[in-house]
C-alpha positions in Angstrom: 10.6 -60.0 138.6 7.2 -58.2 138.7 6.2 -55.7 136.0 3.0 -54.0 134.8 0.8 -56.0 132.4 -0.5 -52.8 130.8 -4.1 -53.4 132.1 -3.6 -52.3 135.7 -2.3 -55.6 136.9 1.1 -57.2 137.4 2.9 -60.0 135.6 5.5 -62.2 137.4 8.4 -63.4 135.3 11.2 -65.8 136.3 14.8 -66.2 135.0 16.7 -69.4 135.4 19.9 -68.8 137.5 21.5 -72.3 137.1 21.2 -76.0 137.7 21.5 -77.6 141.2 21.7 -81.1 142.5 19.1 -81.7 145.1 17.4 -84.3 147.2 13.6 -83.8 147.6 11.8 -85.1 150.6 8.0 -84.7 151.2 6.8 -83.3 154.5 3.1 -82.4 154.8 0.2 -81.7 152.5 -3.3 -80.3 152.6 -6.0 -78.9 150.5 -7.0 -75.2 150.7 -9.1 -72.7 148.8 -7.2 -70.7 146.2 -8.5 -67.7 144.1 -9.6 -70.1 141.3 -10.8 -73.0 143.4 -9.3 -75.8 145.5 -5.5 -76.0 145.7 -3.3 -78.9 147.0 -0.4 -77.5 149.0 2.6 -79.7 149.7 5.6 -78.9 151.9 8.9 -80.3 150.9 12.5 -80.2 152.2 15.0 -79.9 149.5 18.7 -80.3 150.3 21.3 -78.8 147.9 25.1 -78.3 147.9 26.2 -75.4 150.1 27.2 -71.9 148.8 28.4 -68.9 150.8 26.0 -66.1 151.9 25.5 -63.7 149.0 26.6 -66.2 146.2 24.2 -66.3 143.3 24.2 -70.1 143.5 22.8 -70.0 147.1 19.0 -70.2 147.1 17.1 -67.4 149.0 13.5 -67.2 150.2 11.2 -66.0 147.4 13.1 -67.9 144.7 11.8 -71.3 143.4 13.1 -74.6 142.1 11.8 -76.2 139.0 11.8 -80.0 138.4 10.1 -80.6 135.0 6.7 -78.9 135.3 6.8 -78.8 139.1 7.6 -75.6 141.0 8.7 -75.4 144.6 8.8 -71.9 146.2 11.6 -71.4 148.7 10.3 -70.4 152.1 13.5 -70.7 154.2 17.2 -71.7 153.8 19.5 -73.0 156.6 22.9 -74.8 156.7 22.5 -78.5 157.5 25.7 -78.5 159.6 28.1 -75.9 160.9 30.5 -76.3 157.9 27.7 -75.4 155.5 28.5 -78.2 153.0 24.7 -78.6 152.4 21.8 -76.3 152.6 18.3 -77.3 153.6 15.5 -75.4 151.8 12.0 -75.5 153.2 9.7 -75.2 150.2 6.0 -75.2 149.2 4.4 -76.6 146.0 0.9 -75.6 145.0 -1.1 -77.6 142.5 -4.7 -76.9 141.3 -6.8 -79.7 142.9 
Protein backbone atom coordinates (compact mmCIF):
# COMPACT_ATOMS: atom_id res chain seq x y z
CA UNK A 1 0.00 0.00 0.00
CA UNK A 2 1.25 3.50 -0.81
CA UNK A 3 0.31 6.50 1.32
CA UNK A 4 1.42 10.09 1.86
CA UNK A 5 4.37 10.65 4.20
CA UNK A 6 3.13 14.13 5.18
CA UNK A 7 6.11 15.85 3.55
CA UNK A 8 5.08 15.60 -0.11
CA UNK A 9 6.44 12.10 -0.66
CA UNK A 10 5.07 8.59 -0.49
CA UNK A 11 5.58 5.74 1.97
CA UNK A 12 5.22 2.12 0.87
CA UNK A 13 3.91 -0.31 3.50
CA UNK A 14 3.48 -4.08 3.22
CA UNK A 15 1.15 -6.55 4.95
CA UNK A 16 1.94 -10.27 5.30
CA UNK A 17 -0.72 -12.35 3.54
CA UNK A 18 0.42 -15.77 4.70
CA UNK A 19 3.19 -18.36 4.61
CA UNK A 20 4.04 -20.40 1.50
CA UNK A 21 6.31 -23.34 0.78
CA UNK A 22 8.66 -22.47 -2.06
CA UNK A 23 11.71 -23.59 -4.01
CA UNK A 24 14.13 -20.77 -4.90
CA UNK A 25 16.42 -21.13 -7.92
CA UNK A 26 18.88 -18.42 -8.97
CA UNK A 27 18.78 -17.23 -12.60
CA UNK A 28 20.93 -14.21 -13.48
CA UNK A 29 22.54 -11.28 -11.73
CA UNK A 30 24.13 -7.94 -12.52
CA UNK A 31 25.14 -4.67 -10.95
CA UNK A 32 23.34 -1.45 -11.86
CA UNK A 33 23.18 2.12 -10.61
CA UNK A 34 20.38 2.87 -8.14
CA UNK A 35 19.27 6.20 -6.65
CA UNK A 36 21.69 5.84 -3.71
CA UNK A 37 24.56 4.10 -5.51
CA UNK A 38 25.39 0.67 -6.95
CA UNK A 39 22.72 -2.04 -6.63
CA UNK A 40 23.14 -5.79 -7.20
CA UNK A 41 20.06 -7.15 -9.00
CA UNK A 42 19.41 -10.88 -8.95
CA UNK A 43 16.70 -12.75 -10.84
CA UNK A 44 15.22 -15.83 -9.20
CA UNK A 45 12.58 -18.40 -10.13
CA UNK A 46 10.43 -19.31 -7.13
CA UNK A 47 8.05 -22.28 -7.38
CA UNK A 48 5.10 -22.42 -4.97
CA UNK A 49 2.02 -24.62 -4.60
CA UNK A 50 -0.80 -23.77 -6.98
CA UNK A 51 -3.85 -21.68 -6.16
CA UNK A 52 -6.81 -20.68 -8.35
CA UNK A 53 -6.95 -17.32 -10.13
CA UNK A 54 -8.26 -14.70 -7.70
CA UNK A 55 -7.38 -16.66 -4.53
CA UNK A 56 -5.58 -14.57 -1.90
CA UNK A 57 -3.01 -17.38 -1.60
CA UNK A 58 -2.03 -16.97 -5.28
CA UNK A 59 0.90 -14.56 -5.77
CA UNK A 60 0.44 -11.73 -8.28
CA UNK A 61 2.93 -9.35 -9.91
CA UNK A 62 3.78 -6.43 -7.64
CA UNK A 63 3.68 -8.53 -4.46
CA UNK A 64 6.84 -9.85 -2.87
CA UNK A 65 8.18 -12.84 -0.98
CA UNK A 66 10.21 -12.45 2.21
CA UNK A 67 12.79 -15.03 3.30
CA UNK A 68 14.36 -13.69 6.49
CA UNK A 69 15.73 -10.26 5.57
CA UNK A 70 15.69 -11.00 1.82
CA UNK A 71 12.90 -9.60 -0.37
CA UNK A 72 11.92 -10.93 -3.80
CA UNK A 73 9.56 -8.77 -5.90
CA UNK A 74 7.16 -10.85 -8.03
CA UNK A 75 7.39 -9.89 -11.73
CA UNK A 76 5.28 -12.67 -13.33
CA UNK A 77 3.32 -15.79 -12.31
CA UNK A 78 2.53 -18.79 -14.54
CA UNK A 79 1.30 -22.35 -14.02
CA UNK A 80 4.11 -24.91 -14.23
CA UNK A 81 1.83 -27.49 -15.88
CA UNK A 82 -1.74 -27.49 -17.28
CA UNK A 83 -3.24 -28.76 -13.99
CA UNK A 84 -1.82 -25.77 -12.09
CA UNK A 85 -0.52 -27.81 -9.13
CA UNK A 86 2.51 -25.51 -8.93
CA UNK A 87 3.06 -21.87 -9.85
CA UNK A 88 6.33 -20.48 -11.18
CA UNK A 89 7.09 -16.92 -10.07
CA UNK A 90 9.75 -14.87 -11.84
CA UNK A 91 11.20 -12.53 -9.20
CA UNK A 92 13.85 -9.87 -8.67
CA UNK A 93 15.95 -9.21 -5.57
CA UNK A 94 17.80 -5.90 -5.17
CA UNK A 95 20.63 -5.46 -2.66
CA UNK A 96 22.80 -2.37 -2.12
CA UNK A 97 26.25 -3.25 -3.47
